[in-house]
C-alpha positions as CSV (number, residue, x, y, z in Angstrom):
1,M,59.8,33.8,252.8
2,R,59.0,37.0,254.7
3,K,61.5,39.8,254.3
4,A,61.9,42.6,256.8
5,V,64.4,45.5,256.4
6,T,64.9,47.7,259.5
7,S,67.2,50.5,260.2
8,L,68.8,48.6,263.1
9,S,69.3,45.0,257.9
10,I,76.5,22.9,247.2
11,L,79.0,21.9,246.7
12,I,78.8,18.7,244.6
13,L,80.6,16.0,246.5
14,T,80.6,12.4,245.6
15,G,77.9,13.1,243.1
16,A,75.3,14.4,245.6
17,L,74.5,17.9,247.0
18,I,75.5,18.0,250.6
19,G,72.7,20.4,251.5
20,Q,70.1,18.1,250.0
21,H,71.4,15.2,251.9
22,A,71.4,17.2,255.2
23,M,67.9,18.4,254.6
24,A,66.6,14.9,253.9
25,E,67.8,13.8,257.3
26,R,65.8,16.5,259.1
27,Q,62.3,16.1,260.3
28,P,59.7,16.9,257.7
29,N,58.1,19.7,259.8
30,Q,61.3,21.2,261.1
31,A,61.2,24.0,258.6
32,D,57.9,25.1,260.0
33,Q,59.3,25.1,263.6
34,S,62.6,26.9,262.7
35,E,63.4,30.6,262.3
36,T,66.4,31.9,260.5
37,T,67.3,35.6,260.7
38,V,70.1,37.4,258.9
39,V,71.6,40.6,260.3
40,M,74.1,42.8,258.5
41,L,76.4,43.8,261.3
42,G,78.8,45.4,259.0
43,T,78.6,46.3,255.3
44,G,81.7,48.4,254.7
45,T,84.7,48.2,252.5
46,P,88.4,49.3,253.1
47,V,87.2,52.9,252.5
48,L,86.3,54.7,255.7
49,N,82.5,55.3,256.1
50,Q,81.0,56.4,259.4
51,E,77.7,54.7,258.6
52,R,79.3,51.3,257.7
53,A,81.3,49.0,260.1
54,G,83.6,46.5,258.6
55,Q,82.3,43.4,257.0
56,S,80.3,41.1,259.3
57,I,77.1,39.1,258.7
58,L,75.2,37.3,261.5
59,I,72.9,34.4,260.8
60,V,70.8,33.3,263.8
61,V,69.0,30.0,263.6
62,D,66.7,29.3,266.5
63,K,68.9,31.6,268.7
64,E,72.1,29.8,267.6
65,M,74.5,32.3,266.2
66,Y,76.8,31.9,263.2
67,L,79.0,34.8,262.4
68,F,80.7,35.5,259.0
69,D,83.7,37.8,259.0
70,A,84.7,40.2,261.8
71,G,85.5,43.6,260.3
72,P,86.4,46.7,262.3
73,G,83.7,48.2,264.5
74,F,81.1,45.5,264.0
75,V,80.9,44.3,267.6
76,K,79.2,47.5,268.8
77,N,76.2,46.7,266.5
78,F,75.3,43.6,268.6
79,D,74.0,46.1,271.3
80,A,71.3,47.2,268.9
81,L,69.9,43.7,268.8
82,S,69.5,43.3,272.6
83,G,66.0,42.2,273.4
84,K,65.1,41.1,269.9
85,D,63.0,37.9,269.9
86,F,65.4,36.0,267.6
87,M,68.5,36.8,269.8
88,P,69.8,35.0,272.9
89,E,69.3,36.9,276.1
90,D,71.6,39.8,277.0
91,I,72.7,38.7,280.5
92,Y,75.9,40.2,282.0
93,F,78.7,37.8,283.0
94,S,77.0,34.6,281.8
95,N,78.0,32.1,279.1
96,D,74.2,31.3,278.8
97,S,73.6,34.5,277.0
98,V,74.4,36.4,273.8
99,Y,78.1,36.6,274.9
100,G,78.4,32.9,275.2
101,A,76.7,32.5,271.8
102,M,79.4,34.6,270.2
103,N,81.4,31.4,269.9
104,K,82.0,30.7,266.2
105,V,83.1,32.8,263.2
106,F,83.8,31.8,259.6
107,L,86.2,34.1,257.8
108,T,86.0,34.6,254.0
109,H,89.6,35.8,253.7
110,L,92.2,37.8,255.6
111,D,91.8,41.3,254.1
112,S,91.8,43.8,257.0
113,D,88.3,45.1,256.4
114,H,87.1,41.5,257.1
115,V,89.2,40.7,260.2
116,M,90.2,43.8,262.1
117,G,87.3,43.2,264.6
118,M,88.8,39.9,265.7
119,P,90.5,41.3,268.8
120,E,87.1,42.6,270.0
121,L,85.3,39.4,269.1
122,M,87.9,37.4,271.0
123,L,88.1,39.6,274.1
124,R,85.0,41.7,274.8
125,P,82.4,38.8,274.9
126,W,84.9,37.0,277.2
127,I,84.9,39.9,279.6
128,M,81.1,39.8,279.5
129,G,80.9,36.1,280.3
130,R,81.9,33.8,277.4
131,S,83.6,30.9,279.2
132,E,84.6,28.6,276.3
133,P,87.1,29.2,273.4
134,I,85.7,30.7,270.3
135,K,85.8,28.5,267.2
136,V,87.3,30.2,264.2
137,V,87.3,28.8,260.6
138,G,89.4,30.5,258.0
139,P,92.1,30.2,255.4
140,K,95.8,29.5,256.0
141,G,97.2,32.3,258.2
142,T,94.1,32.4,260.5
143,E,95.9,30.7,263.3
144,E,98.9,32.9,263.1
145,M,96.7,36.0,263.1
146,T,94.8,34.9,266.2
147,T,98.0,33.9,268.0
148,H,99.4,37.3,267.4
149,V,96.2,39.0,268.7
150,L,96.5,37.1,272.0
151,E,100.2,38.1,272.2
152,A,99.4,41.7,271.5
153,Y,96.8,41.8,274.3
154,Q,98.7,39.8,277.0
155,A,98.8,42.8,279.3
156,D,95.0,43.1,279.2
157,I,94.5,39.3,279.5
158,G,96.9,39.0,282.4
159,H,95.4,41.9,284.2
160,R,91.9,40.3,284.1
161,L,93.1,36.7,284.8
162,H,95.4,37.6,287.8
163,G,93.9,40.8,289.1
164,T,90.8,41.3,291.3
165,Q,88.3,41.2,288.5
166,P,86.4,37.9,288.2
167,A,87.4,36.1,285.1
168,N,87.4,32.6,283.5
169,S,90.5,31.1,281.9
170,E,89.0,29.9,278.7
171,G,86.7,32.4,277.0
172,F,89.5,34.5,275.4
173,K,91.1,31.4,273.7
174,V,90.5,30.3,270.1
175,E,90.2,27.0,268.4
176,V,91.2,27.5,264.8
177,T,90.4,25.3,261.8
178,E,92.3,26.3,258.7
179,I,90.8,25.4,255.3
180,S,92.2,25.4,251.8
181,G,89.4,23.8,249.7
182,T,85.7,23.5,249.2
183,Q,84.3,21.5,252.1
184,V,81.6,21.3,254.9
185,V,83.0,23.3,257.8
186,H,80.1,23.0,260.2
187,Q,77.2,20.7,260.7
188,D,74.8,20.5,263.6
189,D,71.2,19.2,264.0
190,R,69.8,22.1,262.1
191,V,72.5,23.9,260.1
192,T,75.0,22.8,257.5
193,I,77.7,25.3,256.4
194,T,79.8,24.7,253.3
195,A,82.8,26.8,252.4
196,F,83.6,27.2,248.7
197,K,86.6,28.7,247.1
198,V,86.2,32.0,245.3
199,P,88.7,34.0,243.1
200,H,89.6,37.3,244.6
201,G,92.4,39.4,243.1
202,S,95.9,38.0,243.7
203,W,94.9,35.9,246.7
204,A,96.2,32.4,246.0
205,D,93.8,29.5,245.3
206,G,92.2,28.4,248.5
207,M,92.8,31.7,250.3
208,A,89.3,33.3,249.8
209,F,85.9,31.7,250.4
210,G,82.2,32.1,250.2
211,Y,79.8,30.2,252.5
212,R,76.5,28.4,251.9
213,V,74.4,28.1,255.0
214,E,71.5,25.6,254.9
215,A,68.9,25.9,257.6
216,P,65.6,24.1,257.8
217,D,63.6,27.1,256.6
218,K,65.9,28.8,254.2
219,T,69.3,28.7,252.4
220,V,71.6,31.8,252.7
221,V,74.6,32.2,250.5
222,I,77.4,34.7,251.2
223,S,79.8,35.4,248.3
224,G,82.6,37.0,250.2
225,D,84.8,39.2,248.1
226,T,85.0,37.7,244.6
227,R,85.1,38.5,240.9
228,H,82.4,37.2,238.6
229,D,83.0,33.5,237.8
230,Q,80.3,31.2,236.3
231,A,81.9,28.3,238.1
232,L,80.4,29.7,241.4
233,Y,76.9,29.5,240.2
234,E,76.5,26.0,241.5
235,Y,77.0,27.2,245.0
236,F,74.5,30.0,244.6
237,E,71.7,27.7,243.3
238,G,68.6,27.4,245.4
239,A,69.5,30.4,247.7
240,D,66.6,32.1,249.3
241,I,68.9,35.0,250.2
242,L,72.0,35.6,248.2
243,I,74.3,38.2,249.8
244,H,76.8,39.3,247.1
245,E,79.4,42.0,246.9
246,V,79.0,44.7,244.2
247,M,80.8,47.6,242.6
248,S,79.5,50.5,240.6
249,E,80.5,50.4,237.0
250,Q,80.0,54.1,236.7
251,G,82.3,54.6,239.6
252,V,85.0,52.2,238.6
253,S,85.0,53.8,235.1
254,R,86.5,56.9,236.6
255,L,89.5,55.2,237.9
256,S,92.9,54.8,236.1
257,Q,93.2,51.8,233.9
258,D,95.5,49.9,236.3
259,W,92.9,50.3,239.1
260,Q,90.1,49.3,236.7
261,D,92.0,46.2,235.8
262,Y,92.5,45.3,239.4
263,M,88.9,45.9,240.4
264,Y,87.5,43.6,237.7
265,H,90.1,41.0,238.7
266,A,88.9,41.1,242.3
267,H,85.3,42.3,242.4
268,T,81.9,41.9,240.7
269,S,80.2,44.8,238.8
270,A,76.5,45.6,239.0
271,Q,75.9,44.3,235.5
272,Q,77.7,41.0,236.3
273,L,75.8,40.6,239.6
274,A,72.5,41.1,237.6
275,K,73.6,38.2,235.4
276,I,74.1,36.1,238.5
277,G,70.7,37.1,239.9
278,R,68.9,36.2,236.7
279,H,70.5,32.8,236.6
280,V,70.0,32.0,240.3
281,E,66.7,33.8,240.9
282,P,67.0,34.2,244.7
283,E,64.0,35.4,246.6
284,L,66.1,38.3,247.7
285,L,69.4,39.5,246.3
286,V,71.4,41.5,248.9
287,L,74.0,43.9,247.5
288,N,76.9,44.0,250.0
289,H,80.4,45.5,250.3
290,P,79.4,48.3,247.9
291,L,82.4,49.8,246.0
292,L,81.0,53.2,245.0
293,F,84.1,55.2,243.9
294,G,82.2,58.5,244.2
295,Q,78.7,57.2,243.4
296,S,76.0,57.5,246.0
297,D,74.0,54.6,247.4
298,Q,71.0,55.7,245.3
299,Q,73.1,55.9,242.1
300,L,74.3,52.3,242.7
301,S,70.7,51.1,243.3
302,T,69.5,52.9,240.1
303,E,72.4,51.3,238.2
304,M,71.5,47.9,239.5
305,A,67.8,48.4,238.7
306,S,68.7,49.1,235.1
307,Y,70.2,45.6,234.8
308,Y,68.0,43.5,237.2
309,E,64.3,43.2,237.6
310,G,64.3,40.8,240.5
311,E,63.9,41.8,244.2
312,F,67.1,43.3,245.6
313,V,68.3,45.6,248.3
314,L,71.5,47.5,249.0
315,A,72.5,46.5,252.5
316,N,73.1,48.9,255.3
317,D,74.4,48.2,258.8
318,L,71.8,46.5,261.0
319,D,69.4,45.6,258.2
320,I,67.5,42.5,259.1
321,Y,66.2,39.8,256.7
322,E,63.8,37.2,257.8
């Protein structure tokens, strides 16, 4: 696997790995002909940081786009990808472009730093030409959320539909699939996406997810927000790129005991993530959603390096991995 970092960055079911079955059905040489690119559109946390948009990860497989989470401010980062070889064309007012390709999103959970960009994702690409409903996969509450978004923006939608501006009547709509268990949530001729349940703080069982994305040339796993749990290792196995949340132990140790208790119930420390990395041995371990608590990026990276000897990188917005 080639890795490039730029400043622009399975489920066991009925006794068989879904991903292995899907890969077996593909043509033997498809991996050589396929190209998977991962773009960190947003790497932030609930804490405000001018250099990090809210959580959003874009996986592009042969110019087909798969988006994971839609945190605040991530949409503007698409503009930095215009003209990239791996991206669809940037053509105004056309569904046959990057705007039409922004047509599916998979939500890990409904914390605001992962979904506050949903109004932008639903409406701005529509204005620029998306002419079919966006497909949204997420936990219970996703449909209610998107319904309320459309209600909140009725004045804008009505103005564009019934005013003098050219507009189509479908591109702002959503088709929601709510999930509550580990399952395949998308499959096409090249990509299989499996959602798997993760434990995250006080969210109920089946309300927080990670995603395993299997393409012909590589497997990418996204942890979502989760505490360390060895039961998740089976979904991480075989990942070429493992994108996992992380928190600084040095930083969290400065918090009051009640906050420390919460953080370890909801999130994964650098030392715990190193344990995951040593077990899974991904080609690249991407540290995402960094909870620093006063530590710098460099301090977190140094902390991680003291526990983990494998290849890792602390993700920044618009990092690209190939």
